[in-house]
C-alpha positions, 0 to 999 in steps of 0.5 A: 396414885388413884388410892390416895386421891380415893382416901383424900376425897371428901366424898364417897368412892368406890375403889375397886381393883382387879386381883389378877393385876397385882403381879404386873410389873411397871415404874412407880414414881418415888415421890408421893403422887395423886393421880386425879380423878376423871384424868386418863392415861394415854398408854400408847400413841397410835393413828389408826384405831382407838382402843379403850380399856380398863384395868386388866383389859389395858394389858391385854389391849397394850399387847394386841396393839404391839402385835399389830404395830409389826403389821402397820396397824397403829393403835392408840390405847386409852385407859380411863383409870376412872369410870366416873368421873370419864375422861370423855374429852381424851376418848372423843379426842382419840376417836377423832384422830382415828376415826375408829373405836373398840372398846374392851370390856371383861363385863358382860356385853350388854349393858356395860361400861363398853355400850356408855362408850360407844353411846359417848362416841355415837353422841359425840363424834359419829361424823368422825367414825369411819366404821362402826364401833366394835365392843370386845367383851364377855358374852351374855351368859353365865360365866362358868367356874372352871378356868378353861371355860372362863379364859375362852369367854373373857376377852384376850389377845386375839380377840382383841386383834380380830376386832382391830382389824375389823375396824381397820377394814 
């Protein structure tokens, strides 16, 4: 749906897919469909904490939300699907509902998407926040080539669970 929207758009579009999600399975409509730019997808409804994640991190966030549901923590997972334009209304609406925000980003902790989402929440929903927003991202160090070391640095289910519990406390 997003690729078709990119192809059909008359403006320049940068379309980036994460190679690690090519094997993911899920429902796909049989009919022709287009997903409009700037419209987020609420992957999981929740009331306690908002988690914003995109690309591969959506799957990690959903794993964390599922685990926390068993502990009675209700997590709303938002996939913005496009970063520009960003569906700020969906994010702010969720933050106002839950009062808490965790942003999961595979990029480095500094100067990235997670910081931008936190800034938007601070500018537009600061009085709704019951705790400081938390970012789960890659530390600001060179990413090692070794797969085991890389796995240790990248956000994962356990790191996301810990962040959500901190936000919910």
